[in-house]
C-alpha angles and dihedrals in degrees: 000000000000112000130190139195111022090008131231110347125231109263129213115264113284096018128110135175113220139144093302095047142254116336150106137253117257134183112277134195117296092024095290127124131246130186117243111205119213096184141340098244143061134206115253136170089037119188137173109231147178105229107215121192108199089190099055091025092230133136125204131181116238149118135276122204144147128230124231112207125200090231102044150017121288119290125245115269114293125201129210124180120223088243092056091050092051089051092053095248095134095097090055091049095051096039096095090055105044142038113230124227121266098240119099110270095020091126093054091043092052089051091049094048093046090051090052092049093047095047093045092050091052099047107133093002121136115235116251121213113247128177111228102191105133125235110271132028117004103178104309095336125088115219116211136185107259097331121196118256115260111272118167093194093054092042089052095052092041093053091048091055092049094048092050091048092047100049109098094005110097096184089060092048093048094048095043090053089048090052092050093049092068094064093034097053096089095045087048091052091045088054089055093252118145112232111182114138139097125226115233122188107198123195143133122268114286097017091113101246097139098053097065091048096048093045100043098038094052103129098167138066098198107018135035142250094189121100141170120248085211088077118102120270097259093045094053092049093044090050093052098041094081097044103095126164094012140084115267118207120214106191133197099017110181094008094143141099095209117098091206093051088045093055091049091048091047091054094046093049091047089051091050093050093047093048091047094049102040103024085241124176110248124192111224096195138336095272098043135084121256115257103238119174120152086173094048107157109195132097122216131213125185135195112210144167093218141009130236112258096231122118093205092053093044088053089061094052143072102219122194115187108211107207102166132038122243111271108258093247092054091044091055092047089052092050091048092052090048092049091050090049090245094145093043089052089050093052092047090050092051091050089053091046090054099035136062116032090350095061102092096040090048091053090056094049092046091052091054093045091050092054092047095049090045093053091049091051094047091053090057100047115164105168117105096192105062097264096111094093098059095040089048089055090050090050091051094049091049090052099043095073115120097234094118095046089050092050091051089050087059089051093234119178108293093226092053090049090049092051091046093051091049092047091052093046094047092047099047093042091049093051094049091048090052091049091053090049091051091048092051090052093048091048091057093056114089097186121120094018098093093105100029099067094056089043091054090049092051092049091049092050090045090057098038127116115293097252091054100038119123098163130042135218120208128207096228143025090244095057089043093055092043091057100033096088093043102055135024087214091073102098113137144030134189121221102146124050113268095003131110114207125203145152111261096219095051092045092051090051090055088049091054096044101039103030104027095238090154114213098014110175138178094247093059090044091051090048093055093044092049093047091061096031091237099142136062112262122202125224090281094050095253117147095196097067148130109265103172087321135114094227135037117269141160111252111203130187103238101200096049092047093053092046090052092052096043130010089196101069122176104251091210090055092047090052089053092049091049090056094048101041099040098055120138105246 
């Protein structure tokens, strides 16, 4: 393995790090030897450090290191305090960057070996001071990678260039707002403003939708916040997990000719949208913890060739259909601004305008603006299917940004400010109107819901009050299987948060017997679920699959299913569902 920095570390006796990972040889059957792997990574670039927090004014002793994985490049620097190491927290700290071995105790062994390697590498070494404030909001101050020094003159000229580029070019406006929302998510939350949608830029191959997103949303000088949706499920979640207080770009969604890959991608994207909008817990794989973050502070923007045909999913998005490429002149200006770090300078300036002593006053003004924009949108409702409320909220959040106030603080030309304000308003309003039209059209289409309506009824009955209950939901596969042959009422179990699991054949029999579906079959059920991306899909795109279970089941997201069937959901029923389907297993 190639190693960098301080080079290959000294390993404990008996251990080696080779193509299959970090492990040691043990006695095998027949007197031979076999290597037992504890994990697939190794600590490199190890340093003893004093971790200084200039926000809380505290200093802790610890270590800083990177991890080189057999499948990938080294990780970004990771810190671990001595207290965390003493408490056995090292396995939890390295978990996002390695896969542990399959034998019992591999996780603890990896933590113990990492500790030995790290301590050995730092014997006799003097601690180096390192600031630990994370990228993003620390209190009322935003921490950047190598930000430019404040310069009003440069900010003025840069803002003029960006305004002139954005006016009349909706793709620039949409992406610029998306870029701003990453750093604005925490202030919006602090102001009591709900921020729960994902930006999606839809356009055919070659139209140039990815370039504006990558250029304008570039938050970092040295490392990226741009990922491919083509990555596997765990990789995508792990990549995004550390990107707080910024906009994360997921590129090339749905860029595949394979139906199986497409099904898996659809499901992953639907999970991401659901998690971003509802702070839902999403299981990244059978052996991993759910990602639970009600205070999740990241904004997501996707570039895609198509959009999932699911009203519930669309409701959680701000979808811009890019029909024409940027004119070459504008495209070159955008590239030049990106190369000169113009968009980065704009984001930094906006964070300074909102943060510091301005933070609390800005929160109050944003809250007032939000209510005003929301009321305006509510008066002009155009959706016939109950989706107005959520889209109007998205409109208000888009409009509440302090861009115009910032431009006024720079004393830009009033005509330029007025044109910019109108361009932003027309663009956001036009996109929201188009979304409402699309949802109305989807709502009128009855296809691919044949199986979903009776499925929703069964789930509601299975989670109803005891005296009304006809069907039962169980907390585990084991209890479900134990009761399945004893009662026809045993139909569901819940093993992953927010998902109802069931056998396709059994469910179809209930649909036939109880709801007169006549000829219900798992293939038809799978088709409806896949069309709306409502069920977990494995790596091969199969919906009937093992997901931490012994047998194959369908695993359906309950809340999205119910929202798809009815936009007017009983809140009492939803509260009951939340309690049942978000249990800690």
